[in-house]
Every structure is written in structure tokens, then in C-alpha cells.
C-alpha positions in Angstrom: -8.9 -28.6 -33.9 -5.5 -29.1 -32.2 -4.2 -25.8 -30.8 -0.4 -24.8 -30.8 1.4 -25.4 -27.4 2.2 -21.7 -27.0 -1.7 -20.8 -27.0 -2.3 -23.1 -24.7 0.4 -21.7 -22.4 -0.5 -18.5 -22.9 -4.4 -19.1 -21.9 -3.4 -21.0 -18.7 -0.8 -18.3 -17.8 -3.5 -15.4 -18.4 -6.0 -17.9 -16.6 -3.3 -18.0 -13.4 -2.6 -14.3 -13.5 -6.6 -13.5 -13.4 -7.1 -15.6 -10.5 -3.8 -14.2 -8.7 -5.0 -10.4 -9.2 -8.6 -11.5 -8.4 -7.7 -12.1 -5.1 -6.8 -8.5 -4.3 -9.9 -6.4 -3.8 -7.7 -3.1 -3.9 -6.2 -1.8 -7.1 -2.4 -2.4 -6.7 -1.8 1.6 -7.0 -4.0 4.2 -4.9 -3.9 8.3 -5.7 -3.7 10.2 -2.2 -7.2 11.3 -3.1 -8.3 7.6 -3.2 -6.4 6.7 -0.1 -7.7 9.7 1.6 -11.5 8.6 0.7 -11.1 5.0 1.5 -9.4 5.7 4.7 -12.1 8.3 5.6 -14.6 5.7 4.9 -13.0 2.7 6.7 -12.2 0.7 3.7 -8.4 0.8 4.4 -5.9 1.4 6.7 -3.5 3.5 5.8 -0.1 3.0 7.2 2.7 5.5 7.1 6.1 3.6 6.7 8.5 6.0 6.9 10.5 6.9 9.9 9.9 9.2 12.9 12.1 12.1 11.8 10.3 12.3 8.5 7.0 12.3 10.5 8.2 15.0 12.7 9.6 17.1 9.7 6.4 16.8 7.4 3.6 16.0 9.7 1.5 12.8 9.0 -1.9 12.0 7.0 -4.4 12.6 9.3 -6.2 9.2 9.8 -2.9 7.3 9.1 -1.2 4.4 11.3 2.2 5.2 12.0 4.3 1.8 11.5 7.8 2.5 10.4 9.3 -0.1 8.0 12.6 0.3 9.7 11.3 -1.6 12.7 12.8 -4.8 13.1 9.5 -6.2 14.2 7.6 -4.6 11.4 5.8 -7.8 10.2 4.7 -9.0 13.7 3.7 -5.3 14.7 1.8 -4.9 11.4 0.2 -8.6 12.1 -0.8 -7.5 15.5 -2.5 -4.3 14.0 -4.8 -6.5 11.6 -5.5 -8.7 14.1 -3.4 -11.4 12.4 -5.8 -11.1 9.4 -4.0 -11.0 6.2 -6.8 -10.2 4.1 -7.6 -6.9 6.0 -7.0 -4.1 3.3 -4.4 -2.1 3.9 -2.3 0.7 1.9 1.2 1.8 2.3 2.5 5.6 1.9 5.9 6.4 2.1 7.7 9.9 1.1 7.6 9.4 -2.6 6.6 5.9 -3.5 9.9 3.9 -3.5 9.7 2.1 0.0 6.2 1.7 -0.2 6.5 -0.2 -3.6 9.1 -2.7 -2.0 7.0 -2.9 1.1 4.0 -3.9 -0.9 6.0 -6.6 -2.3 7.4 -8.0 0.3 3.9 -8.0 2.2 2.2 -9.7 -0.7 5.4 -12.2 -0.7 4.3 -12.9 3.1 0.9 -13.6 2.3 -1.2 -10.5 2.9 -3.8 -10.4 0.0 -5.3 -7.1 0.1 -2.3 -4.4 -0.1 -2.0 -1.2 -2.1 0.9 1.6 -2.8 -0.1 5.2 -2.7 2.7 5.4 -5.3 2.7 9.3 -5.0 3.8 9.5 -1.4 3.4 12.4 1.0 5.8 14.3 -1.2 4.9 13.5 -4.9 7.2 12.4 -7.7 6.5 12.1 -11.4 3.3 10.0 -10.7 1.6 12.7 -8.8 2.1 16.0 -6.7 1.6 13.8 -3.1 -0.4 14.2 -0.1 1.1 17.5 1.1 0.8 19.3 -2.2 -2.6 18.3 -2.6 -3.7 19.8 0.1 -5.0 16.8 2.0 -5.4 16.6 6.0 -2.4 16.5 7.7 -1.7 16.3 11.5 1.6 17.3 13.7 3.8 14.2 14.6 3.6 14.1 18.6 5.7 11.1 19.7 
């Protein structure tokens, strides 16, 4: 039985997509409670990629690593942080989810395999109330 070419191409595409997503163990998006739980259990490193002035203004998620994406050497600093292991699971948080989504895409393009976006961010948006309004643990930023 011959299958139409379009059918075969769809099956091949779905197979490729499945393999691409299978490489990532983390879901692409985490809620702030999921991120907090996974960070507390050592399953992820949570990176706060906002600017220092934002950390100063709101405080930071307790346990998060502060690594502003605005550093010229952001990628090099991240590689050092993960011991050059691009398979280490990391999650990114910013203020409202926009920068973390862009940074996630960038890191995947750079070969990182396990990157999640905490898409409601610290301040919240239409996807969720955010770290602060959920009352999750925060510590003051001390430069």
C-alpha cells in the first residue's frame, strides 16, 4: 500500500519533533511554585536574569543565582556556572516572562539541552501572579 508523500512527510516531521523534545527533561515552562520546588530539591538551578536595579527593587527569589542577561559575558559566565555542562537543568526567571523566554530560546540555540522558562516571572502577568504575589520566599539583594 502506497502512502501519499504528504502523509510520509508529516510522520517524519512528527518523529523529528518528538526526538527534539525528548532531549529536554524539563518542561519548557514552569510555574513559580514548580520552579521553587525543583530548586529546593536540587533538580534545577534557577537563574534570575534581571538587572541589579530590579533585584534591588524587589529582592530576589531565595536560592536563585543572580546572573543578569545584560552582561557582555553572559554566555561565558553561565558556562562557568554549569561547569561547561550544557545538559545541566536550568530555569530562567525575569520580571514578567519576556526576557526569560528570549533567553531560553537563545540558550537552546547555543546548545543547552535542559532550559525552562518561569514564564510568570517575579511580578506576574496574564499567565500567573508571579513569584512575589504568590508569597514565595524572597531575600534582599546585597551587592
